[in-house]
N, C-alpha and C positions, 0 to 999 in steps of 0.2 A: 841216743838219746834218752833220756827218761823223762816223766812229768814229775821230777822230785827236784828241789832245790835246797840249797844251803845258805842260811841267813845269818851273817856275821853283826854283832852287836856289842858294844862294849857298854859298861853300866858300873856305877860304885858298887861295891858287893851286896849292900842289902837291896838296891834295886834288881840287882840281877836275879837274887834268890827269888824275889817276888815274882817277876817278870818270867821267868823260868818255869816256876810252878803254874803261874795262871795259864801260859800257852799250853803246857802238858793237860792241865786239868780241864781248860776248854778244849782240849781235841784239835787245837790249832797247830801242834807240832807233835810230832812222835815221840822227839827226845831233845832236850838240851844239855849240853855240856858247857860247863864255866870253868874258865880256867883263870887265875891270877896272872895281870899283866902290869907291867909299868908302860904307861904311855907317855910319849913326847909331843906336842904339838903347838902351833902357834893359835892362840885365841885372843881376839881384842887386842891385836899389835903384840900381846907378850908369848914368853916361852912359858908353857905350861908343863908341869909334869903330875900326874896323877896314878895312883894304885887304883887300877880297876879291874874288871872281869870279863873277859873275852866269852861270849855265848855264840856256842857254835848250834844253831836251831836247824833240825832237820824236819822239813814238812815238804808239802807239794806245792807245783806250779799254782794250782786252784787257789790255795790258801793263802799264798804268799802275801797278797795285799791286806787280807785280815789280820793277818800276823805284824804287819807294819804299823797297821792302825791303831792295834791293841800296843803294841810298843809305844807309840806315840802317845797314847793315854795313859801309861803306867810310868814311864820312865821321867827322870826328874832333871835332865838336860833340857835345855832350849832346842838345840840341836844334836840329838843321838845319831849316833852311827849306825845306819841301816844298809847292808849291802848284801844284795841278793844273787846267788851265783847256781847257775844250772848245774845239775848233778847229769855227766854226761856217761856213765858207767858204774858199775860196784856189783857187788853181791846181788844178785837177782831176789832172793829168798829176803835179805835186809830192805831191798828197795820196795818189794812189797808189802812188807811189814809197814813201812813208812805209810805206803797208800792205805792200808787198812786201819792203821792206827790214827790218821788225821780225819775229820769230818770237815769238808769246804764249806 
């Protein structure tokens, strides 16, 4: 088990770019990847379909709550997707790079 996590968050493309840059510039995340996705979900009783971007945010367990708080400040959705997943293994040098890149 490492002290690193991945945070998944979907957002409209404009939000995704803004959130990704802020998280990295503020050293809350080591890296953010953003991929275009098509999302289908029920919202307020209706089937919704949106073009979004999925952000894969690499950070530390210690910084995860600060990342969550920053996303909530910057995101345009009332209820943004924020899912925190522990990293249980990986390339040790990469995981160390995450630790060195993030200021908790």
